[in-house]
N, C-alpha and C positions, 0 to 999 in steps of 0.2 A: 504494500500500500504506500510505502514511502515514495517510490518512484512516481506513482500517480499523483500523490499530493504535491510533490515537488513540481511536476509538470503543470498541474492545475491548482496553484496555491489559493486562488480565490474561491475554489469549490471544495476546500478541505472538509468543511463541516458536512456538506451534502454527501461527499464521498464516504465519509465515515458512517453516516446513517444508512446510505444505500447498501454499503458493503455488509452491514449486519443483517439486512433483510432480503437481499437479492443474490442468490447463488450464481446466476448467470453473470451478473456484474462482477462478483468476486472472481469468477473464472477469467473474465476479460482482464481484470487488474493483475491477476497472477501471470497471465500470458504476457502482459506488458512488462511486468517485472523481469520475467525470464528473458524476454527479448532485449531489454536494456542491459541485463547482465551479459548476455551473449555479445551484444554490440561492444561492450567494454572489453570483453575477452579478445574479440577479433580485431579491435582497434590497436591492440598491443601485440598482435601476432605477426610473426615473420613467415608464416606458412604460405605456400603459393596460392591457396584458395581464399586468403584473407579478404582481398578486395571484393570478390564475388559474395562472400558471406556478409560483409559489411553492407553491400547494396541490398541483399535479401532482407537483412534485419532492419535496415532503415525503412524499407517498403512495408514490412510487417508492423513496425512501430507506427508508421503513418496511418495504416488501416485501423490499428487498435485505438489510436488517439481519436479517430473519427467515431468509432463505436462507443468510446467512453463519453464523448461529447453528446452523441445522440441519446445515450442512456440517461445522462444527466438532464438533458432537455426534456425528455419524456417523463422523467420521474420528479423533476423539480417542483411542478405545481402541487404535487402531493405534500411537499414539505414547506410550502409557504405558510408563514404564521398569520 
C-alpha cells in the first residue's frame, strides 16, 4: 500500500478505506507494489533483458495506475461525508 499512497498522496485516506473493504482493489494495489519492486530491480540490473523488462513494467504500472484511479473515482462518492 505504501507505493500506492506515495503515488496518490492526496487519496491516502480513501485508499486506506477502500483497501479494507474491496479485495479487488487490494489485488490491484498488490500488483502495483510488485511491479514497482520489479521496476526497481530491473533498473539496477546489468542483465541483457533489463531494458525490455523495464519497458514491460512501466507499461504495467501505467495500466495499474489507470485502474487505481478508476476504482477511486467509482468508489469515492461512497465515502463523501
